[in-house]
N, C-alpha and C positions, 0 to 999 in steps of 0.2 A: 757302124761308125758312130751313129748318134748315141748309142748306149755307152760306148767307150768315152765319149766326151763328157757325158753326164756323170761318169764315175771316175774322173781323172784322179781325184784324191779325196780322202776322207775329209780333209780340211775344207776344200772348196765346196763339197757337198753339204757339209754342216753349215757353212756360211750362207749358201743358197737357201737352205731350209729355214734358217733364222730370218733371212730377208723376206721369205714367203710368209712366215708367221706375222712378221711386223706389218707387211703390206695388207694381209688379210684383216688384222686387227684395225688398221687404219680405215679400210673400206667398210667393214661392218659397223664401225663407230659412226660413219657417215650415213649408212642405211638406217641406223637406229634414230637418227635425228629427223628423219622424214616421218612425221606422224601428224595426222589431222587432229585438230583440237577436239578433245572429248566433249560430247554434247552437254554434259553436266557442268563444264567449265565456261560455257557461254552464258553471259548474263541474260536474265529474263526481262530486264528493263530495257527500254529503248535508249539509244545513244546518239549523241550529236556527232557530226563528222569528225571533229578532232578526237573525240573519245574512241571512235571506230579505228582510226589510223593508229592511235596509241596502243589500243588493245591488240591489233593485229601485229604490230611491231614487237610487242612484248611476248606474244604467244607463238609466233612463227620465226623468231629471230634465229633459231637453231638451223633453219633451212637456208639461210642466206649464204651466198658464196663469200661475200666480203662484208665486214662490219658496217661499212658505210652504205650498203645497198638498202633501198627502201622496199618494204613489203607492199605497201599501198600508199598512194598519195591522194589528195583531194581531187586532183585532175583525173586520175584513173577512175575513181569511184563515180565521178560525174559523167565520164565517158561511158562507163558500163551502163548507167541508168539511161543515158541518152540513146545508146545503141541497143537497148532492150535486153541486155544480159542480166539486168537486175531490175526488179520493180522499183518505182520511184519511192523516195523516203516519205514518211508520213509526218507532216508538220516539221520538216527538217530533221527528223529523227529516224534511226535505223533500228529495226526490231531484231530479235534473235534469229528469225528466219532470214533476214537480210545478211546477217553475219555469216550464217551457214553457207549461203550462196556465194558470198565474197571469198570464203575459204576455198570453195570448189573452183571458183574462177582463178584464184591464185595458183593452184596446182595445174589446172587445165592450160593456162596461158603459156606454160613452158613448152608445150608440144602441139597445141591447137591454135588455129587462127581465131581472131575475134569473131569472124563470121561464123565459124563452126561452133564456137562456144555459144554464140547467140542462138544458133539453130537448135542446140540441145537444151539450153536453159530457159529460153523464152516459153516454150510449151510447158515446161516443168513449173515455172513461176505462175503461169496462167491457170494451171490445173490444181496445183497443190499449195500455192501461197495463201495463207490465211484460210485454209480449207476448213469448212465446218463439218464435213463428213468424209469418211474414207481416210486415205493417207494424207499426211501433211509433209511439209518440208522437213520438219523435225524427224518424222519417221524415215524419210528417204536418207537424210544425212546420217542418222544413227546406224542404219543398215550399211551405208557406204563406209563408215568408219570401221565397222566390224569386218566388212569384206577386205578392206585395205590392210588391216592388222593381220588377218589370216594370210594375205599375200606376202606380207613382210616376212613372215616366218619362212615361206617358200623361197623368197628372194635371198634371204641370208644363206640358205643352202646352195642356191645357184651361184652366189658370189664365191662361196667356198670352193665349189667345183671349178669355177672359172680360174681361180688362182692356181689350182692344181693343174688344170688343162693347159694354161699358158706356159707352164714349164716344159711341156712336151714340144712346143714349137721353138724353132731356132735353137734346138738342143745342141747343135754343133758349134754354137757361138763361143767365142773366147770369153774368159772370165770378166774382162773389163767391159764387154758390151752385153753380157747376158741379161743383166737387170734392165737395161734400157729396152732391149728387144722383148723382154717379158711384159713390160708395161705397154709397149706398142701392141703386142698381141691382145692384151686385155682391152685396150682402147678400141681396137678393131672389132673384137667380139661384142663389146657393149654398143658400139656404133651400129653394127649390123642388127642387133636386137632392137635398138631404137628406131632404125629406119623401117624395119619390117612391121613393128608394132604401130608406128605412126601411119604407115600405109593402110594397115587394117582398120585403124580408127577412122581414117578418112573414108574408107570403103563403107563402113557401117553408117557413118553420118550421111554420106551421099545416098545410100540405099533407103535409110529410114527417116531422114530429116530434110533432105533436099530432093527436088524433082530433077528431071534430066537436064533442065535448062540452068540448074544451079540456084534457082529461087527457093526460098524457104517454103516447104510444103507441110509444115507441122500442124496445119489446121486439122488434118485428118486425125492427128494424135490427141487433139484437145477435146474431141467429141466423146 
């Protein structure tokens, strides 16, 4: 029965195919906008607070949902430093390493609590911030950018498969509701992925950055 519905007429099939292509292009365009700032584009000179917020707004504006959304505010940055997500500024200025950590915070905060971000970034800051030997924040950030760009290629393929798979669900729907149900199917698939991935992130943080009582146990990772 489902197969018959999907092939009711050449006209409806063609229309559905065109809508799928249009939706795929729309989603892949959004995926392409998610990109960490390249290390070479981050200034080597220290910046004042206003310069930091301006820089972040200019370089991460593509990831905003709405044009009026703010990437970072002075209050946010002050709170990050106060809650030890970020090392304090040096003579009211923020270094290249500060900027790199702020970029990571910006992406982390969409899926992680501030407590969890602090649990992850505080030991990183203490171990690698202005490090004279071994790895530095610059090294970590550069590798994370490379990692995320590799994942972006895979994610584009996943989105392509998702659009195709969504068409297999609610295949008996009438023409006037098929597009709505297809989008509903994709929202559900993405929501499931986000839910499971968020749960796994929390499991990793609880295992490696928090003790059983929930307190930060990152001291053992700083040694």
